[in-house]
N, C-alpha and C positions, 0 to 999 in steps of 0.2 A: 503493501500500500504504499502511495503517497503522500508527504507531510509538511505544511509550508510551513515557517520558524522566524522568528523573530527574537534572535537572542539576545540584544543589546537593548533595552532602554531603560532610560531614565527614569525616577521618579523626583516630587518634589523633594525629594530628603537629600538631591544632587544637588546645588546653590545653583546651576544655568539651567535646572530646568521648568517647565512651566507652573505657576500653581495647581490649575488643572490637572497636575500629573497624579492623583492621587493612585495608588494602586488598586482599587475598586474602577475607578477610569479608566485605567490603562488595560484591564479585564474586558469592561465591557466595547472598548474601543478595538482591541482584538477581534474577539468574534463577531464585532459588526465585518470585522476584515476578512472575515475567515481565516481567521489564524488559529493551527491546529497546536503551538508550541508557544510560550513564549519565557523571556528570563527578564528578569530586572538587573539589572549591573549597572548600580551609582556608586561615584566614584569613593572606591574607599573604605564603603561601610557595605552593612546589611541591615543596618536598624529598622529596612520597610519590607522588610522578606513575608515577617508573621502576618503582618499586612495583607502580603499578596495575596500567600498561602492560604488566607480565612477568605479573604474576598473572592476568590475564583472559585470555591467548595467544589470542587470537581469537573467544573465547568467546561476547563481546557487546562492540558498538558503543561506543567511548570518543571522549568529548570532552575537555578537561585545562580543568581553569578553575582561580581563585585567587579568595576571596572577599576586595575591599582597601577598606579604612576609610579614607575620604580624613579630610584635614584638620581638615574640619567635620564628622566622625564618623558620617559618611551612609558605609556599605553598597552595594559596588557587586560583582554579579554578573561573573566576563572569564571569558570560554569563548574559548578553541585549538578548533584542528583538530589541533592539533600538537603534540606533547609538547613540542618546545625553545622551540616560541613561549612556550607558558605559564612556561617555567623561564628563559629569557631575563628576560621579566618578573619574575617571581620575584626574579632577581639585580637590578634594576632598583632594587625596592620595599624590598629588606633595607638597605643601607645607610641609604636612607629613615624608616628606625623609630626611633624613640630606644634611646640604650642602658642601655636599665630592662630589668635579667632578670625572665626567668620567678620567683615562686611557687609550687611546683608543692604546695605544700599549698594553694594558695589557690584558682590560676585551673584546678591542675592539669601532669599532665605530657605534654609535647610530645612526640612519640618519634617518628624516622626508622625505618624498618623495610627490610627486604626484602622477598620475594614468600612467602617463607615464614617470614614473624612473627618473626623474628629482629631484633632491635635493632640496628641500626649505630648510630644515634648518639643523644642528648639535646638538643633543641635549647634554648639556656641565653639565649638576648634572649627578650624576652616578643613574641609576635607578635598578641596580643589587642592591639594599639592603633593608632594613624593614624600613619600616612607622612604626610609633610613633604610632601600633593600634594594639590590641589584636586582637585574633580572633571574641569574641563575637564583637566586638561593626563593624568589617570589615561586619561580615556576616548581622548584624542591618540595614546596609548604601544601601549595597545591595539590601536587601529585600524591604527598602524603595524604588529605583529606577523600582521596580518591577523584579529585578534581583534573580537568581539563584546563590549557592555558593556552591561549591564539594574540598572536601580535594585530593590537586595534587598528584599525584601519591604516592600513600601510601605505594606500598611497594617498593621505595628507599629510601637508607643507607642515603641521605642528601634531608635538605628543606620538609621530611614528615613530618605530624602530628605526625605518630608513631616510626621516627627519632629523633625526637624535645622533645615529651613529653612521649612517649612511649607505648602512647594509642591512645585512640578517647573517648575523657567526652562524657558521657553518658548526659550530659543536653547541647551537643550539637545542633545547629539549622540550622545545614548546607543539603542541598539538596540530597545531594550523595559523591560518594567516585568513584574519578578516578584511573584506574591503568594503571599503565606504558607497554609500547607497549610490556616488556620483561617478561608479563607474560599474558599467557591467561585470562580470564573473569572467565571460568570456574575452573581454580585451582587458582583462586584468590578467589572462593568464598567459593571454601573448604581452601584454609590456613586461610581466615580470615572468620570464618563459625560465628565467636561471631557477626561479623558487618555487617549480610545478612539481618538485617532486614532496611539500606541503600540500594539507586538501586547504581548499580554497573556501569561505566562507561572505557570504555578506548579510546585514541587517541595517535595520532602521537607524541608531544609538540616537533615537527618537529623546528628544526636551521636546516637544508640545506636541498636544495630545493627539492631532491631526496625521504628524508624523509615523504614532504608531500601526508595522505592517506596509508601512510604503515603499518598503525594498522586504524579502522573505528570502532565504533558501528552500530546495523544495529537498528532502529527502526520504529514499526508499526504504522504509521500516517495516516490518511486520507489526509495528506498535510503537507509540510516544514517549518510548524511555527514553534514559538517558543511555543505558548501557548498549540499546539499540545505536540510538547516536553515533557513541564509542564507534560502532561496529561501522556504521555509516565512513568516519570520517577516513576507516584502516582498508574500506573496500572492502568487509570481510562478508562472506556468508551469506553475498548478494543482496549486501545493505550499500549502499552508496548515496552522494550528492550526483542529484542531477545538475550539472551544467547547462545544459538547454532546456529545463525548463521554464 
């Protein structure tokens, strides 16, 4: 069976996320767009994943993510099959963020909410900054929790592995490469031909509600589960990424 997935969505907890980006609203918009699997990936935090799980109530398949900014200012998309694993990763990251307060007037609010859009608290430490961890350590910690790691939006001019390092290290242990919504997977695989030994995926990286599901990746899976997704990245046992979808 084929499943459409948008696995990089920011909620109102990300300072750059729109104030209407509550987990409940994200779930509803994804259902309207006929997306089968979604993942929330706020900057360096898993604070709104519980609300996402409660809001979904089994109506849509969920993975649980974070977008992690390394010490080299490279963005990494970390995805997990279980909320607790993502929250454990978030707990590791938080004390490794510098003690710089958020400036809501400049960056935007950072709001932790419940499944009914009620505000639980405002996150006061700025999340949109680098953790004191390099790419290799982040990848190791994500893998130790059963997760998968992708270089985020490698075609962007900022906060991508290519913009920051100029290349993708040959010894990297990341599990794949994410392309932004501004470049098709077909064109990306031509432009970055030297990296096609990695699986390529694309996601919305939505910060505004209407952008949820504006692009997605289609996967051939037996069920919309994290282990099936893992197999698809490897092209194993008939599971695969559908690049011509």
